[in-house]
N, CA, C and O atoms as a GROMACS GRO file, in nm:
protein
  236
    1MET      N    1   5.690   9.066   4.851
    1MET     CA    2   5.589   9.121   4.967
    1MET      C    3   5.637   9.149   5.085
    1MET      O    4   5.559   9.067   5.134
    2GLN      N    5   5.698   9.193   5.184
    2GLN     CA    6   5.710   9.208   5.318
    2GLN      C    7   5.574   9.158   5.411
    2GLN      O    8   5.462   9.183   5.367
    3GLY      N    9   5.586   9.107   5.505
    3GLY     CA   10   5.458   9.110   5.604
    3GLY      C   11   5.552   9.111   5.786
    3GLY      O   12   5.673   9.098   5.805
    4ARG      N   13   5.498   9.121   5.838
    4ARG     CA   14   5.502   9.141   5.971
    4ARG      C   15   5.412   9.135   6.084
    4ARG      O   16   5.322   9.219   6.084
    5VAL      N   17   5.416   9.050   6.183
    5VAL     CA   18   5.326   9.054   6.284
    5VAL      C   19   5.361   9.084   6.406
    5VAL      O   20   5.465   9.035   6.449
    6GLU      N   21   5.284   9.171   6.489
    6GLU     CA   22   5.329   9.223   6.633
    6GLU      C   23   5.229   9.160   6.752
    6GLU      O   24   5.109   9.156   6.725
    7TYR      N   25   5.258   9.128   6.832
    7TYR     CA   26   5.148   9.119   6.951
    7TYR      C   27   5.194   9.210   7.082
    7TYR      O   28   5.310   9.204   7.123
    8LEU      N   29   5.112   9.278   7.131
    8LEU     CA   30   5.116   9.345   7.270
    8LEU      C   31   5.032   9.324   7.356
    8LEU      O   32   4.911   9.304   7.351
    9ASP      N   33   5.123   9.332   7.456
    9ASP     CA   34   5.040   9.255   7.604
    9ASP      C   35   5.067   9.368   7.689
    9ASP      O   36   5.185   9.373   7.724
   10ARG      N   37   4.988   9.471   7.738
   10ARG     CA   38   5.032   9.550   7.828
   10ARG      C   39   4.926   9.598   7.919
   10ARG      O   40   4.809   9.592   7.883
   11VAL      N   41   4.957   9.646   8.035
   11VAL     CA   42   4.903   9.653   8.184
   11VAL      C   43   4.963   9.779   8.224
   11VAL      O   44   5.082   9.800   8.249
   12THR      N   45   4.844   9.878   8.228
   12THR     CA   46   4.868   9.966   8.257
   12THR      C   47   4.778  10.018   8.390
   12THR      O   48   4.671  10.073   8.365
   13PRO      N   49   4.826  10.001   8.554
   13PRO     CA   50   4.742   9.983   8.625
   13PRO      C   51   4.678  10.132   8.635
   13PRO      O   52   4.740  10.227   8.586
   14GLY      N   53   4.550  10.150   8.701
   14GLY     CA   54   4.435  10.243   8.684
   14GLY      C   55   4.426  10.334   8.551
   14GLY      O   56   4.396  10.452   8.529
   15ASP      N   57   4.460  10.235   8.482
   15ASP     CA   58   4.424  10.304   8.293
   15ASP      C   59   4.348  10.183   8.206
   15ASP      O   60   4.428  10.126   8.132
   16ALA      N   61   4.193  10.123   8.198
   16ALA     CA   62   4.179  10.028   8.184
   16ALA      C   63   4.166  10.082   7.986
   16ALA      O   64   4.136   9.998   7.901
   17THR      N   65   4.188  10.202   7.957
   17THR     CA   66   4.204  10.193   7.797
   17THR      C   67   4.339  10.184   7.745
   17THR      O   68   4.360  10.184   7.624
   18ASN      N   69   4.420  10.176   7.821
   18ASN     CA   70   4.588  10.129   7.789
   18ASN      C   71   4.613  10.003   7.854
   18ASN      O   72   4.731   9.978   7.880
   19THR      N   73   4.539   9.932   7.880
   19THR     CA   74   4.572   9.768   7.932
   19THR      C   75   4.483   9.667   7.801
   19THR      O   76   4.394   9.706   7.725
   20GLY      N   77   4.529   9.564   7.807
   20GLY     CA   78   4.486   9.474   7.701
   20GLY      C   79   4.614   9.403   7.599
   20GLY      O   80   4.737   9.407   7.603
   21THR      N   81   4.539   9.353   7.533
   21THR     CA   82   4.612   9.298   7.413
   21THR      C   83   4.577   9.307   7.292
   21THR      O   84   4.458   9.330   7.271
   22ARG      N   85   4.676   9.290   7.166
   22ARG     CA   86   4.679   9.304   7.052
   22ARG      C   87   4.764   9.225   6.974
   22ARG      O   88   4.882   9.200   6.997
   23THR      N   89   4.684   9.181   6.863
   23THR     CA   90   4.772   9.142   6.755
   23THR      C   91   4.725   9.228   6.610
   23THR      O   92   4.610   9.243   6.567
   24ASP      N   93   4.875   9.285   6.542
   24ASP     CA   94   4.855   9.344   6.436
   24ASP      C   95   4.950   9.309   6.338
   24ASP      O   96   5.072   9.292   6.341
   25LEU      N   97   4.848   9.301   6.237
   25LEU     CA   98   4.952   9.252   6.093
   25LEU      C   99   4.954   9.366   6.005
   25LEU      O  100   4.872   9.457   5.999
   26ALA      N  101   5.064   9.348   5.936
   26ALA     CA  102   5.123   9.482   5.834
   26ALA      C  103   5.187   9.403   5.713
   26ALA      O  104   5.264   9.309   5.730
   27LEU      N  105   5.149   9.450   5.593
   27LEU     CA  106   5.199   9.409   5.444
   27LEU      C  107   5.274   9.535   5.388
   27LEU      O  108   5.242   9.652   5.411
   28ARG      N  109   5.382   9.490   5.310
   28ARG     CA  110   5.423   9.609   5.234
   28ARG      C  111   5.435   9.552   5.090
   28ARG      O  112   5.500   9.448   5.076
   29TYR      N  113   5.379   9.608   4.988
   29TYR     CA  114   5.428   9.535   4.873
   29TYR      C  115   5.528   9.681   4.783
   29TYR      O  116   5.502   9.801   4.780
   30THR      N  117   5.623   9.620   4.731
   30THR     CA  118   5.746   9.721   4.662
   30THR      C  119   5.766   9.669   4.514
   30THR      O  120   5.810   9.561   4.476
   31ALA      N  121   5.715   9.796   4.432
   31ALA     CA  122   5.720   9.764   4.287
   31ALA      C  123   5.828   9.835   4.253
   31ALA      O  124   5.850   9.935   4.320
   32THR      N  125   5.924   9.801   4.140
   32THR     CA  126   6.034   9.925   4.093
   32THR      C  127   6.021   9.857   3.930
   32THR      O  128   6.080   9.761   3.881
   33PRO      N  129   5.932   9.937   3.878
   33PRO     CA  130   5.932   9.899   3.731
   33PRO      C  131   6.063   9.944   3.662
   33PRO      O  132   6.078   9.890   3.552
   34SER      N  133   6.155  10.023   3.696
   34SER     CA  134   6.257  10.081   3.627
   34SER      C  135   6.388  10.157   3.713
   34SER      O  136   6.368  10.200   3.827
   35ASP      N  137   6.465  10.165   3.676
   35ASP     CA  138   6.570  10.244   3.766
   35ASP      C  139   6.541  10.354   3.847
   35ASP      O  140   6.588  10.382   3.958
   36ALA      N  141   6.439  10.424   3.762
   36ALA     CA  142   6.422  10.594   3.778
   36ALA      C  143   6.289  10.579   3.892
   36ALA      O  144   6.271  10.678   3.963
   37LEU      N  145   6.208  10.475   3.910
   37LEU     CA  146   6.088  10.482   3.955
   37LEU      C  147   6.080  10.322   4.040
   37LEU      O  148   6.096  10.205   4.008
   38SER      N  149   6.046  10.398   4.167
   38SER     CA  150   6.007  10.266   4.243
   38SER      C  151   5.906  10.342   4.355
   38SER      O  152   5.935  10.444   4.418
   39TRP      N  153   5.764  10.257   4.366
   39TRP     CA  154   5.650  10.306   4.481
   39TRP      C  155   5.621  10.141   4.507
   39TRP      O  156   5.652  10.045   4.436
   40TYR      N  157   5.539  10.149   4.655
   40TYR     CA  158   5.514  10.080   4.797
   40TYR      C  159   5.378  10.138   4.810
   40TYR      O  160   5.339  10.254   4.795
   41VAL      N  161   5.304  10.011   4.847
   41VAL     CA  162   5.151   9.996   4.918
   41VAL      C  163   5.193   9.925   5.040
   41VAL      O  164   5.259   9.823   5.059
   42TYR      N  165   5.124  10.027   5.134
   42TYR     CA  166   5.166   9.972   5.291
   42TYR      C  167   5.024   9.957   5.351
   42TYR      O  168   4.941  10.046   5.333
   43GLY      N  169   4.995   9.842   5.423
   43GLY     CA  170   4.880   9.841   5.492
   43GLY      C  171   4.876   9.764   5.623
   43GLY      O  172   4.900   9.644   5.627
   44GLN      N  173   4.837   9.852   5.755
   44GLN     CA  174   4.845   9.756   5.874
   44GLN      C  175   4.720   9.762   5.935
   44GLN      O  176   4.643   9.858   5.937
   45GLY      N  177   4.709   9.662   5.979
   45GLY     CA  178   4.554   9.645   6.084
   45GLY      C  179   4.546   9.528   6.241
   45GLY      O  180   4.602   9.421   6.263
   46SER      N  181   4.472   9.593   6.305
   46SER     CA  182   4.465   9.503   6.441
   46SER      C  183   4.357   9.398   6.369
   46SER      O  184   4.251   9.421   6.311
   47VAL      N  185   4.440   9.252   6.401
   47VAL     CA  186   4.343   9.150   6.357
   47VAL      C  187   4.263   9.055   6.497
   47VAL      O  188   4.181   8.964   6.484
   48ASP      N  189   4.316   9.109   6.618
   48ASP     CA  190   4.272   9.049   6.716
   48ASP      C  191   4.306   9.173   6.857
   48ASP      O  192   4.411   9.236   6.869
   49ARG      N  193   4.186   9.181   6.948
   49ARG     CA  194   4.216   9.267   7.058
   49ARG      C  195   4.157   9.220   7.155
   49ARG      O  196   4.073   9.131   7.138
   50THR      N  197   4.188   9.271   7.289
   50THR     CA  198   4.116   9.212   7.401
   50THR      C  199   4.130   9.382   7.478
   50THR      O  200   4.206   9.469   7.434
   51GLY      N  201   4.049   9.396   7.583
   51GLY     CA  202   4.043   9.500   7.696
   51GLY      C  203   4.033   9.660   7.600
   51GLY      O  204   3.951   9.670   7.509
   52GLY      N  205   4.094   9.736   7.623
   52GLY     CA  206   4.057   9.883   7.650
   52GLY      C  207   4.164   9.960   7.488
   52GLY      O  208   4.148  10.059   7.417
   53LEU      N  209   4.258   9.856   7.490
   53LEU     CA  210   4.338   9.893   7.381
   53LEU      C  211   4.270   9.952   7.250
   53LEU      O  212   4.166   9.894   7.218
   54ALA      N  213   4.314  10.072   7.157
   54ALA     CA  214   4.278  10.087   7.068
   54ALA      C  215   4.340  10.047   6.891
   54ALA      O  216   4.455  10.050   6.847
   55ARG      N  217   4.252  10.024   6.845
   55ARG     CA  218   4.295   9.947   6.725
   55ARG      C  219   4.401  10.017   6.637
   55ARG      O  220   4.393  10.137   6.609
   56ASN      N  221   4.493   9.942   6.597
   56ASN     CA  222   4.623  10.010   6.528
   56ASN      C  223   4.642  10.019   6.364
   56ASN      O  224   4.745   9.968   6.318
   57GLU      N  225   4.553  10.079   6.277
   57GLU     CA  226   4.533  10.094   6.152
   57GLU      C  227   4.606  10.218   6.078
   57GLU      O  228   4.609  10.336   6.112
   58ARG      N  229   4.661  10.156   5.969
   58ARG     CA  230   4.709  10.272   5.909
   58ARG      C  231   4.684  10.210   5.738
   58ARG      O  232   4.695  10.090   5.713
   59PHE      N  233   4.658  10.291   5.656
   59PHE     CA  234   4.655  10.271   5.512
   59PHE      C  235   4.811  10.333   5.441
   59PHE      O  236   4.831  10.327   5.320
   0.00000   0.00000   0.00000
């Protein structure tokens, strides 16, 4: 399993929807049951956010 944390702190003068902070967490699980087959599951989500920044989520 792999994981990553990203912190974004952005200031865009005159654009409140693109200003704020956000902490995102991503996890990826990879399974390789055989040499011919490999698959993975990935998920990312915002765990903390301030200002007008949108959530950053994908599954």
